[in-house]
C-alpha positions as CSV (number, residue, x, y, z in Angstrom):
1,M,278.4,174.5,48.1
2,S,275.9,176.2,50.4
3,K,276.0,176.1,54.2
4,C,272.3,175.7,54.2
5,K,271.6,172.0,54.7
6,N,267.8,171.9,54.3
7,P,266.4,171.5,50.8
8,A,264.5,174.3,49.1
9,I,260.9,173.4,48.3
10,V,260.1,175.1,45.0
11,K,257.3,175.0,42.5
12,L,258.7,174.0,39.1
13,D,256.9,174.3,35.8
14,K,256.8,171.4,33.4
15,Y,259.2,171.8,30.5
16,K,260.7,175.0,31.9
17,V,264.5,175.1,32.0
18,Y,266.2,176.0,35.3
19,A,269.8,176.6,36.3
20,W,270.7,175.0,39.7
21,C,273.6,176.6,41.6
22,T,276.7,174.3,42.0
23,C,279.1,176.8,43.5
24,G,277.1,177.9,46.6
25,R,277.7,181.6,46.0
26,S,274.2,182.4,44.6
27,E,272.1,184.8,46.6
28,K,269.0,183.1,45.0
29,L,269.8,179.5,46.1
30,P,269.0,176.9,44.9
31,F,269.1,178.7,41.6
32,C,272.1,180.2,39.9
33,D,272.4,184.0,39.7
34,G,275.8,184.1,37.9
35,L,278.0,184.7,40.9
36,H,280.1,181.7,39.8
37,K,281.7,183.8,37.0
38,G,285.4,183.7,37.3
39,T,285.4,180.2,39.0
40,E,285.5,176.7,37.6
41,F,281.9,176.2,38.5
42,K,279.0,176.1,36.1
43,P,275.3,175.7,36.9
44,L,273.5,172.5,36.3
45,I,270.9,173.1,33.6
46,F,267.8,171.0,33.9
47,K,264.2,170.8,32.7
48,A,261.3,170.1,35.1
49,E,259.4,166.9,34.1
50,E,256.1,167.9,35.8
51,D,254.3,170.8,37.4
52,K,254.7,170.4,41.1
53,E,256.7,171.3,44.2
54,H,260.1,169.7,44.3
55,K,262.8,169.5,47.0
56,L,266.0,170.9,45.5
57,C,269.3,170.3,47.2
58,N,270.9,173.2,49.0
59,C,273.8,171.3,50.7
60,G,275.6,170.4,47.5
61,N,276.1,166.8,48.4
62,T,273.1,165.1,46.7
63,K,273.8,162.2,44.3
64,K,270.6,163.1,42.4
65,A,271.3,166.7,41.5
66,P,269.5,169.0,41.5
67,Y,267.0,167.1,43.6
68,C,267.5,166.5,47.3
69,D,268.3,162.9,48.3
70,A,268.4,163.6,52.1
71,T,272.2,163.5,52.3
72,H,272.0,166.7,54.3
73,K,270.6,164.6,57.2
74,R,274.0,162.8,57.5
75,L,276.1,166.0,57.5
76,G,277.7,167.2,60.7
77,D,277.2,170.8,61.9
């Protein structure tokens, strides 16, 4: 996925549907902008469960996608 290891802190709106980028090509990370077209990747569609700021994964290695689980802290440079 992305070379950016730090999570994106974004305000999500309760019940709104979002598309999280899984290919790392998006110019609007952590969200999908359609640049995966022609690849095997598809965005992860999710609905926010509450109005608040969330940390969304930018490294692509989280086990709790789309949310950051701090895996980026264990990645090498």
